[in-house]
N, C-alpha and C positions, 0 to 999 in steps of 0.2 A: 762856642762852637764855631770853628772857622769853616765857612762855606767855600768849597773849592770852585774857583772861578774857572771858566774854560768853556769850550764849545760843548754844551750838553743838549741833548734833544729832550723835548718835553717827554715826560714819562708816559710810556704807552703800556696799557695792561698787557701782561704776558699772555700770549695766545699761541695757537698752533700754526699761525701764519708768520712768515718772515719776509722782510723786504731786503733785497740785495741791490747795492748800487756799485757800479764799476764793472759790470759785466760787459765783456767785449761785444760790440754791436753785431759782429758776424756770428755770435753764438746762436745755436738753434735750441728749441725746447729740449732736444735729446742731449746736447751738450750741457744744458742747465741741469737736467735730471742727473747726469753722471756726476756733476759737481756736488749736488746735495744729497744724493741717495745714500752716501756713506753715513749720513748723520742720523738716518731713521727711515721710517716708513713714509714715503712721499705720497701724498694723495694727489696733488696736481702741481704743475709748475706753469708759470705764465711770464713770458718775456714782455717787456715794455714795447711800445710801439717803435718801429724802426726809425732811427734819426740819422742825420748825416754826421753826427758826432761819433768818435771812436768808441764810446762807452754808453751803455744804457742801464736801465734798471730792470729788475725782475721780481717776481714773487714766488714763493714756494709755500705750499701748505703741507704740513705733516699730520700724521694721525694723532699724535700726542703732543701737548705743550712741551714736555721734557725734551722731545726730539728737536723741536724748534729751538729750544734753549741750547741744545748741543750743537746745532748748525751755527748758532751765533758764536758760541765759544770756538768752534773749529775754523770757521770761515772768516770771521771778522778780522780785518787787518791782514788777511792773507794776500800775498801778492799774486795777481792774476794778470799775466801779460803786462808786467811793469806798472800795474795800477793796483793800489790797495783796495781791497773790497770793503765796503761798509755794509754790515749785516745787522739788522735789528728787527725787533717785532714790528709787524705791519700795523698801521693804524687801522682801526675798524672803519668800514666805509661810513662816510658822513650820513647821518640820518636825514632822510628826505623830509623837508619841512612840510610839503603838501601832505605827505603820508600822515603826519601827526594830526593835522586838522581833521582829516576824514574820520580817524578812529577816536578823536576826542569827544566821545559822547557822554562825558562826565555830567554835564549840566542836565542832560536828558535823564540820566540815571537818577540824579538827585531829585529832580522835580517831577519827572514824568510818572514815577511810580506811586506818588501820594495823591489820593483823591483831593480835590479842592476842599478846603475846610468848610464843613457845613455849619453855618451859624444858625443854631436852632432857636427860633424866637420863642419866648416863654409862652406856654400854652395857658391863657388866662381864663379859658371858658370854665364857668362854674356850673 
């Protein structure tokens, strides 16, 4: 099995969120909506923070994963103001580590629910 070498992104679980890179910085949310709304039902769009670079990134959320897939098929590598767009599934937000600690009450669950073992001494009274 020959593995194709090349610039590949780590696999991201397909979702209804897409990440777009190469969006002209002067784009507004409205421009972005116009770009992606042909691909499906857009729930929300979000431009990246303004930079002094000519291009930025953006996110678009669709109602269904199939629509996000269509956006990737239609828009990826498409030229937009002389720059090829990069469109792929957005990575899920990183899980906040602090959040995990708070909810990790497994040890309490395991031990807290059992009463301490009663060692019953033999009753020798005759």
